FIMI-487561 format. One record per residue (C-alpha): residue in three letters; x, y, z; residue number from 1. Coordinates in steps of 0.001 Angstrom, whole numbers, plus 500000, padded with zeros to 6 digits. Example, Ala and Ser with C-alpha at 12.3 -4.5 7.8 and 13.67 -1.06 7.14 Angstrom:
// FIMI-487561
residu; px; py; pz; num
Ala; 512300; 495500; 507800; 1
Ser; 513670; 498940; 507140; 2
//
This chain:
// FIMI-487561
residu; px; py; pz; num
Met; 509553; 527266; 511538; 1
Arg; 508597; 525175; 514490; 2
Lys; 505488; 525860; 516410; 3
Ile; 505941; 525109; 520115; 4
Leu; 503162; 524363; 522563; 5
Thr; 503564; 523529; 526219; 6
Ile; 500653; 521434; 527586; 7
Thr; 500482; 519537; 530875; 8
Leu; 498845; 516103; 530540; 9
Leu; 499164; 514202; 533817; 10
Leu; 502859; 513426; 533928; 11
Phe; 503443; 514561; 530231; 12
Ser; 504412; 517702; 528941; 13
Thr; 504213; 518516; 525091; 14
Phe; 506774; 520012; 522689; 15
Ser; 504679; 519935; 519389; 16
Tyr; 505154; 520589; 515745; 17
Cys; 503564; 518700; 513077; 18
Gln; 502846; 518387; 509319; 19
Glu; 505317; 517326; 506726; 20
Lys; 506974; 520239; 504910; 21
Val; 509841; 521185; 502626; 22
Thr; 512615; 523263; 504089; 23
Asn; 515490; 524538; 501965; 24
Asn; 514548; 521977; 499231; 25
Lys; 514736; 519176; 501682; 26
Phe; 511633; 517142; 502716; 27
Thr; 511329; 517146; 506465; 28
Leu; 509217; 514920; 508665; 29
Asn; 507900; 516683; 511815; 30
Tyr; 506537; 515101; 514914; 31
Asp; 505368; 515768; 518570; 32
Val; 507835; 515300; 521444; 33
Lys; 506248; 514363; 524805; 34
Tyr; 508185; 514284; 528072; 35
Phe; 507058; 511520; 530290; 36
Lys; 507732; 510614; 534098; 37
Ser; 506775; 507077; 535063; 38
Lys; 505632; 506122; 538536; 39
Tyr; 508354; 503538; 538612; 40
Tyr; 511003; 506180; 538121; 41
Pro; 509444; 509362; 539367; 42
Asn; 512771; 511349; 539198; 43
Glu; 513417; 510564; 535606; 44
Glu; 512013; 512424; 532583; 45
Arg; 511775; 510147; 529313; 46
Ser; 510935; 511583; 525932; 47
Leu; 508308; 510027; 523483; 48
Asn; 508357; 511071; 519800; 49
Val; 504920; 510828; 518200; 50
Phe; 504725; 511014; 514425; 51
Leu; 501180; 511421; 513021; 52
Pro; 500096; 510642; 509417; 53
Glu; 499668; 513557; 507120; 54
Asn; 496016; 514916; 507554; 55
Tyr; 495618; 513014; 510849; 56
Asp; 491928; 512860; 511616; 57
Ala; 490757; 512037; 515123; 58
Ser; 487440; 510637; 513757; 59
Lys; 489455; 507858; 512296; 60
Lys; 491316; 504899; 513889; 61
Tyr; 495010; 504345; 513311; 62
Pro; 497427; 501423; 514132; 63
Val; 500314; 502330; 516232; 64
Val; 503905; 501429; 515525; 65
Tyr; 506130; 501744; 518650; 66
Thr; 509920; 501547; 518503; 67
Leu; 512473; 501160; 521381; 68
Asp; 515848; 502823; 521001; 69
Gly; 514103; 505898; 519827; 70
Glu; 517150; 507965; 519335; 71
Ser; 518467; 505548; 516658; 72
Leu; 515505; 503945; 515209; 73
Phe; 512801; 506725; 515055; 74
Ile; 514214; 508581; 511971; 75
Pro; 514662; 505533; 509698; 76
Leu; 511308; 504204; 510870; 77
Ile; 509262; 507316; 509992; 78
Gln; 511207; 507703; 506604; 79
Asn; 510077; 504245; 505748; 80
Ile; 506431; 504589; 507100; 81
Ser; 505998; 507849; 505187; 82
Val; 506897; 506088; 501901; 83
Leu; 504636; 503128; 502575; 84
Gln; 501592; 505030; 503817; 85
Asp; 501884; 507969; 501414; 86
Lys; 498584; 509008; 500020; 87
Thr; 499515; 511898; 497908; 88
Gln; 497855; 510086; 494911; 89
Glu; 494704; 508168; 495204; 90
Asp; 495141; 504686; 496822; 91
Asn; 498839; 504493; 496428; 92
Asn; 499644; 503659; 500031; 93
Ile; 501064; 500089; 500683; 94
Ile; 500216; 500019; 504469; 95
Pro; 497496; 501756; 506355; 96
Gln; 498217; 505217; 507811; 97
Cys; 499989; 504740; 511161; 98
Ile; 500892; 506591; 514341; 99
Val; 504465; 506069; 515085; 100
Val; 505844; 506331; 518680; 101
Ser; 509445; 506122; 519640; 102
Ile; 510551; 505653; 523199; 103
Glu; 514042; 507135; 523919; 104
Asn; 516357; 505490; 526477; 105
Thr; 517210; 507031; 529923; 106
Asn; 519271; 504060; 531161; 107
Arg; 519490; 501596; 528443; 108
Gly; 521619; 499060; 530322; 109
Arg; 519126; 498979; 533098; 110
Asp; 515857; 498891; 530974; 111
Leu; 517062; 496663; 528052; 112
Lys; 519786; 494428; 529381; 113
Pro; 519167; 490879; 528279; 114
Asn; 518848; 488066; 530446; 115
Thr; 521954; 485904; 529716; 116
Gly; 520965; 483116; 532173; 117
Ile; 523933; 483678; 534526; 118
Asp; 521868; 484885; 537550; 119
Pro; 520116; 482006; 538970; 120
Asn; 517391; 484219; 540324; 121
Phe; 516268; 485045; 536733; 122
Pro; 516266; 481798; 534635; 123
Leu; 516129; 482214; 530804; 124
Gly; 512911; 483176; 529454; 125
Thr; 512299; 485914; 532136; 126
Phe; 513215; 489614; 532426; 127
Ile; 515702; 490774; 534924; 128
Lys; 514580; 493287; 537445; 129
Gly; 515247; 496453; 535450; 130
Thr; 513678; 495030; 532165; 131
Glu; 510677; 493729; 533994; 132
Lys; 510064; 497300; 535275; 133
Phe; 510506; 498710; 531759; 134
Tyr; 508047; 496065; 530432; 135
Lys; 505522; 497391; 532856; 136
Ile; 506190; 501082; 531866; 137
Leu; 505635; 500236; 528283; 138
Asn; 502463; 498341; 528744; 139
Glu; 500889; 500001; 531757; 140
Glu; 501726; 503540; 531111; 141
Ile; 503071; 504418; 527678; 142
Val; 500605; 502396; 525446; 143
Pro; 497525; 503683; 527561; 144
Phe; 498697; 507221; 527354; 145
Ile; 498919; 507024; 523577; 146
Val; 495409; 505420; 523451; 147
Lys; 494021; 508049; 525668; 148
Asn; 495366; 510936; 523681; 149
Tyr; 495239; 509640; 520157; 150
Ser; 492762; 507927; 517898; 151
Thr; 494129; 504428; 517830; 152
Ser; 492715; 501315; 516429; 153
Gly; 494046; 498734; 518906; 154
Phe; 496622; 497246; 516431; 155
Asn; 499995; 497657; 518012; 156
Val; 503508; 496816; 516576; 157
Leu; 506654; 496817; 518618; 158
Ile; 510107; 497273; 517191; 159
Gly; 513623; 496548; 518743; 160
His; 517117; 496146; 517638; 161
Ser; 520049; 494321; 519305; 162
Asp; 519398; 494466; 523171; 163
Ser; 515970; 495950; 522424; 164
Gly; 515583; 493199; 519725; 165
His; 516106; 490695; 522507; 166
Phe; 513622; 492562; 524677; 167
Val; 510855; 492543; 521989; 168
Thr; 511492; 488929; 521209; 169
Gln; 510963; 487955; 524912; 170
Ser; 507848; 490025; 524785; 171
Tyr; 506577; 488111; 521792; 172
Leu; 506732; 484854; 523922; 173
Arg; 504616; 486464; 526747; 174
Asn; 500920; 487028; 526526; 175
Asp; 500505; 489804; 528822; 176
Asn; 501357; 492792; 526592; 177
Glu; 499494; 495088; 524138; 178
Phe; 501261; 494129; 520958; 179
Asp; 500002; 492321; 517922; 180
Ala; 503071; 492235; 515940; 181
Ile; 506854; 492115; 516877; 182
Ile; 509663; 493312; 514619; 183
Ala; 512959; 491853; 516150; 184
Leu; 516317; 492980; 514518; 185
Ser; 519691; 491524; 515342; 186
Val; 518725; 489293; 518185; 187
Asn; 521253; 487445; 520354; 188
Asp; 519874; 484185; 521692; 189
Phe; 521500; 483313; 525116; 190
Gly; 521305; 479772; 525961; 191
Glu; 519498; 479056; 522792; 192
Tyr; 516261; 479890; 524565; 193
Phe; 514510; 481426; 521590; 194
Lys; 515625; 478775; 519350; 195
Lys; 513583; 476388; 521539; 196
Gln; 510533; 478565; 522339; 197
Ile; 509710; 480384; 519115; 198
Pro; 508756; 477175; 517228; 199
Asn; 506706; 476110; 520238; 200
Lys; 505113; 479633; 520462; 201
Leu; 504025; 479565; 516779; 202
Asn; 502168; 476191; 517351; 203
Gln; 500420; 477517; 520422; 204
Glu; 499577; 481127; 519543; 205
Lys; 498312; 481995; 516118; 206
Ser; 497470; 485660; 516598; 207
Lys; 500746; 487497; 516911; 208
Leu; 503075; 488279; 513982; 209
Leu; 506894; 487990; 514411; 210
Phe; 509376; 489448; 511795; 211
Leu; 513013; 488520; 512548; 212
Gly; 515667; 490256; 510517; 213
Tyr; 519389; 489292; 510643; 214
Gly; 522560; 490352; 508774; 215
Asn; 525238; 488072; 507202; 216
Met; 527921; 490396; 508662; 217
Asp; 526147; 490831; 512050; 218
Ile; 528353; 488433; 514025; 219
Asp; 526875; 486816; 517196; 220
Phe; 523449; 488457; 516476; 221
Asn; 522569; 486334; 513417; 222
Glu; 522503; 482781; 514713; 223
Leu; 518989; 482808; 515634; 224
Gly; 517973; 484091; 512217; 225
Tyr; 520165; 481290; 510462; 226
Tyr; 518627; 478564; 512695; 227
Leu; 515002; 479717; 512109; 228
Lys; 515570; 480008; 508439; 229
Lys; 516910; 476603; 508145; 230
Leu; 513897; 475052; 509997; 231
Asn; 511638; 476197; 507110; 232
Leu; 508810; 476520; 509491; 233
Asn; 506428; 477769; 506634; 234
Asn; 504122; 479620; 509084; 235
Lys; 502316; 482761; 507857; 236
Tyr; 502767; 484425; 511202; 237
Leu; 506516; 484267; 511021; 238
Lys; 508851; 486052; 508556; 239
Val; 512658; 485495; 508806; 240
Asn; 514739; 487766; 506519; 241
Lys; 518489; 487719; 505869; 242
Tyr; 520335; 490924; 504784; 243
Asn; 523656; 491788; 503570; 244
Ala; 524293; 493896; 506474; 245
Asn; 526400; 494425; 509694; 246
His; 524964; 495273; 513066; 247
Thr; 524511; 499100; 512623; 248
Gln; 523062; 498684; 509076; 249
Met; 520316; 496177; 509975; 250
Pro; 517406; 498693; 510818; 251
Phe; 518106; 500724; 507572; 252
Val; 517927; 497730; 505264; 253
Ser; 515062; 495730; 507038; 254
Leu; 512373; 498141; 508120; 255
Phe; 510712; 498469; 504784; 256
Asp; 510269; 494637; 504562; 257
Ala; 509207; 494309; 508136; 258
Leu; 506500; 496946; 507873; 259
Gln; 505060; 495318; 504739; 260
Phe; 504957; 492019; 506605; 261
Val; 503088; 493082; 509642; 262
Phe; 500499; 494788; 507425; 263
Ser; 500495; 492100; 504694; 264
Asn; 496667; 491595; 504857; 265
Tyr; 496017; 495100; 503878; 266
Arg; 495171; 495432; 500293; 267
Phe; 495675; 491833; 499808; 268
Tyr; 492844; 490097; 498089; 269
Asp; 494172; 486826; 496539; 270
Lys; 493078; 484462; 499153; 271
Leu; 489578; 486076; 499275; 272
Ile; 489537; 485804; 495381; 273
Glu; 490262; 482160; 495572; 274
Glu; 487443; 481555; 498045; 275
Thr; 484685; 483621; 496427; 276
Tyr; 485276; 483802; 492664; 277
Asn; 482508; 481245; 491740; 278
Lys; 479006; 481213; 490567; 279
Glu; 477753; 482759; 493748; 280
Phe; 479966; 485676; 493536; 281
Asn; 478593; 489052; 494707; 282
Tyr; 480812; 492069; 494737; 283
Leu; 479041; 493825; 497631; 284
His; 479621; 490637; 499727; 285
Phe; 483223; 490467; 498787; 286
Lys; 483737; 494095; 499641; 287
Glu; 482025; 493378; 503082; 288
Leu; 484215; 490335; 503767; 289
Tyr; 487300; 492214; 502977; 290
Gln; 486473; 495163; 505085; 291
Lys; 485521; 492993; 507978; 292
Asn; 488795; 491102; 507781; 293
Ile; 490832; 494379; 507885; 294
Phe; 488794; 495708; 510732; 295
Glu; 489273; 492510; 512771; 296
Lys; 493043; 492526; 512070; 297
Tyr; 493925; 496139; 512226; 298
Gly; 490882; 497869; 513677; 299
Ile; 490551; 500191; 510825; 300
Arg; 487772; 501055; 508213; 301
Thr; 489079; 500928; 504778; 302
Lys; 487669; 500818; 501019; 303
Ile; 488734; 498740; 498106; 304
Gly; 488684; 501774; 495863; 305
Trp; 490760; 501663; 492758; 306
Asp; 491988; 498188; 493690; 307
Val; 488771; 496935; 491998; 308
Asp; 490968; 497245; 488886; 309
Tyr; 492917; 494361; 490330; 310
Leu; 489785; 492337; 491109; 311
Leu; 488751; 492766; 487491; 312
Tyr; 492059; 491591; 486194; 313
Lys; 492027; 488447; 488481; 314
Ser; 488512; 487576; 486931; 315
Val; 490132; 487672; 483426; 316
Glu; 493136; 485674; 484671; 317
Thr; 490848; 482932; 486042; 318
Asn; 488662; 483016; 482877; 319
Asn; 485503; 483817; 485133; 320
Thr; 483085; 485720; 482856; 321
Phe; 480386; 485663; 485731; 322
Val; 482683; 487385; 488163; 323
Phe; 483974; 489705; 485379; 324
His; 480531; 491034; 484616; 325
Ser; 479505; 491209; 488185; 326
Ile; 482489; 493494; 489026; 327
Leu; 481851; 495611; 485905; 328
Asp; 478240; 496088; 486850; 329
Glu; 479472; 497555; 490232; 330
Ile; 481994; 499646; 488392; 331
Asp; 479239; 500951; 486117; 332
Arg; 477104; 501731; 489170; 333
Thr; 479951; 503649; 491004; 334
Asn; 481739; 505054; 487984; 335
Ile; 485092; 504374; 489807; 336
Leu; 486916; 503262; 486662; 337
Gln; 487363; 505446; 483500; 338
Leu; 485541; 504081; 480572; 339
Gln; 488756; 503472; 478677; 340
Phe; 489772; 500996; 481378; 341
Arg; 486401; 499205; 481119; 342
Phe; 486712; 499033; 477359; 343
Trp; 490378; 497715; 477638; 344
Tyr; 489322; 494872; 479892; 345
Cys; 486414; 493740; 477856; 346
Asn; 488470; 493763; 474815; 347
Glu; 491195; 491734; 476447; 348
Phe; 488581; 489391; 477589; 349
Asn; 486722; 489175; 474218; 350
Gln; 483654; 490578; 475782; 351
Asn; 483145; 492449; 472387; 352
Glu; 479468; 493723; 472809; 353
Arg; 480119; 495215; 476277; 354
Ala; 483538; 496672; 474940; 355
Lys; 481643; 498235; 472096; 356
Ser; 479062; 499803; 474444; 357
Tyr; 481768; 501515; 476404; 358
Leu; 482993; 503125; 473344; 359
Tyr; 479650; 504455; 472464; 360
Glu; 479214; 505583; 476055; 361
Met; 482408; 507704; 475617; 362
Leu; 480624; 509648; 472870; 363
Gln; 478017; 510518; 475509; 364
Ser; 480433; 511552; 478055; 365
Gln; 480928; 515170; 479236; 366
Asp; 484353; 514403; 480826; 367
Thr; 487265; 516182; 479312; 368
Asn; 489486; 513174; 479975; 369
Asp; 487264; 510843; 478068; 370
Lys; 487565; 513193; 475307; 371
Leu; 491297; 513312; 475411; 372
Ile; 491522; 509514; 475737; 373
Phe; 489195; 508759; 472978; 374
Phe; 491251; 511107; 470698; 375
Ala; 494506; 509384; 471640; 376
Asn; 493236; 505813; 471051; 377
Leu; 490784; 506227; 468181; 378
Asn; 493419; 505823; 465536; 379
Lys; 495077; 502587; 466795; 380
Gln; 493259; 500844; 469639; 381
Tyr; 489607; 501487; 468512; 382
Ser; 490304; 501098; 464914; 383
Asp; 491943; 497630; 465599; 384
Phe; 488904; 496647; 467776; 385
Phe; 486364; 497498; 464943; 386
Ile; 488464; 496537; 461923; 387
Asp; 490598; 493677; 462910; 388
Lys; 488718; 492003; 465689; 389
Leu; 484920; 492745; 464792; 390
Lys; 485630; 492896; 460848; 391
Gln; 483388; 495894; 460761; 392
Pro; 485229; 498807; 459029; 393
Gln; 481944; 500238; 457829; 394
Lys; 480742; 500390; 461486; 395
Phe; 483871; 502038; 462527; 396
Val; 483360; 504780; 459810; 397
Glu; 479803; 505394; 461276; 398
Phe; 481342; 505542; 464755; 399
Ile; 483856; 508137; 463626; 400
Glu; 481127; 510121; 462029; 401
Lys; 479427; 510232; 465453; 402
Ala; 482509; 511328; 467081; 403
Lys; 482899; 514144; 464534; 404
Val; 479543; 515541; 465578; 405
Lys; 480402; 515269; 469292; 406
Trp; 483907; 516848; 468814; 407
Pro; 483916; 518917; 465747; 408
Glu; 487289; 520420; 466637; 409
Tyr; 488843; 517112; 465558; 410
Thr; 487050; 517123; 462096; 411
Leu; 490448; 517246; 460289; 412
Glu; 491935; 514199; 462070; 413
Phe; 488577; 512181; 461885; 414
Asn; 488037; 513087; 458067; 415
Tyr; 491581; 511701; 457534; 416
Leu; 490810; 508483; 459489; 417
Ile; 487662; 507852; 457569; 418
Leu; 489297; 508351; 454322; 419
Lys; 492101; 506069; 455422; 420
Val; 489824; 503215; 456671; 421
Leu; 487793; 503275; 453521; 422
Thr; 490749; 503300; 451275; 423
Asp; 492699; 500571; 453054; 424
Asn; 489588; 498349; 453189; 425
Gly; 488733; 498822; 449554; 426
Ile; 485221; 500289; 450302; 427
Glu; 483742; 502345; 447509; 428
Phe; 482526; 505727; 448593; 429
Pro; 481324; 508791; 446675; 430
Lys; 482655; 511491; 449104; 431
Lys; 486318; 510444; 448950; 432
Lys; 487219; 513676; 447049; 433
Lys; 485276; 515681; 449622; 434
Tyr; 487137; 514185; 452599; 435
Ser; 490472; 514584; 450702; 436
Arg; 489860; 518192; 449781; 437
Tyr; 488915; 519075; 453464; 438
Cys; 492093; 517624; 454682; 439
Glu; 494265; 519397; 452194; 440
Gln; 492602; 522803; 452591; 441
Asn; 492499; 522554; 456453; 442
Phe; 495785; 520882; 457024; 443
Lys; 497750; 521665; 460133; 444
Lys; 500218; 519765; 462170; 445
Asn; 498414; 516896; 464100; 446
Arg; 498919; 513553; 465685; 447
Tyr; 497149; 511531; 462954; 448
Phe; 498801; 512084; 459738; 449
Thr; 501178; 514382; 457638; 450
Lys; 500861; 515763; 454209; 451
Asp; 502845; 512796; 452820; 452
Asn; 500442; 510310; 454432; 453
Leu; 497379; 512210; 452741; 454
Gln; 499340; 512187; 449363; 455
Glu; 499825; 508462; 449679; 456
Leu; 496034; 507892; 450276; 457
Asn; 495094; 510025; 447338; 458
Ile; 497325; 507938; 444999; 459
Lys; 495706; 504886; 446058; 460
//
């Protein structure tokens, strides 16, 4: 059920219902609708749809993604953003959480009509009278209103398709606007103006991002894309993508890629890894550098969190034991990664003593997850570590005996495993019959062995 509020804010009124929910077994995305009158067109009312991230918190800052042609682009946009920014599980969002604002048209022909260069009063590269007014409405009124009423970070993205794609591309070439990244889809280039100016702009301006999407079946709206792709500009501020799509399909197939491009520095560590994985590496410094970089680019505060797992992996890949142990020291301090992960990385990197220490630490743990993980891996992964890698079957038996004291409910399985290790490795032990008798008398269905397995061991 929609919750309706009517609020007067300057020239805006509000129709508000928010929070994502499931209705009739279908996932719905809800948003605020604000009605706006511009000083440039005081007799017109324009609607803005405002989609807030789940659990929006005014004490935090959020980038804002604006889309023109809101009546057609808003729904596919929030569908893509909802997937990419989803945080239902820890740290599984691909882009930062964003506010989305869509601007619906009142007179599209007036506000977004491209300059074809026919009118001598408006040379190519300028907006005609109506689009210039709309440009001012967008930058002087709409963006400031969103900034005033929501917790924004200062990083703004602008999206357009077809005529509005032409509008946002022209905006990219200007410096007097509020946008840091432009997503332009199906752009028609009159007089080849964009073909000439975009390469020049990339050489002059290194702060704004441009994603240009074009479709192979989008006749007359794909020439600019083909041209820029052929230039192979190799510029990190430009992304040109081709799609198997016609004009109508373009937003649906391209937005997912476009959003990832404009937020491509978020949770991207490789360049910083290349620069810092050396003998002077310090994890806290690494974290500060990354957080500073993200704040400067997107205006948001973020944490590395579970991605420390990736940082650890890269130290193994680069064979850097110093960095490896430095990161592990921080993981030990914060306890952000489960002991099994720490053991696994050490085992993979042949840091055997530290790997062994994590196994013994699991025996001290009060965490139920550690107990279940230990039980699941003892019979294979841990036995391989002690027996095949360290060549210490007797130490493994001693290790299992400690585990039996810690978790007596697994005595059946642990006794069998001791029996198997000693038998398979030809180790003489006087208590073989005792272990065997216990397993026979207390047998129940389990994950370690069957009655046939036990009988085979007794024959040996």
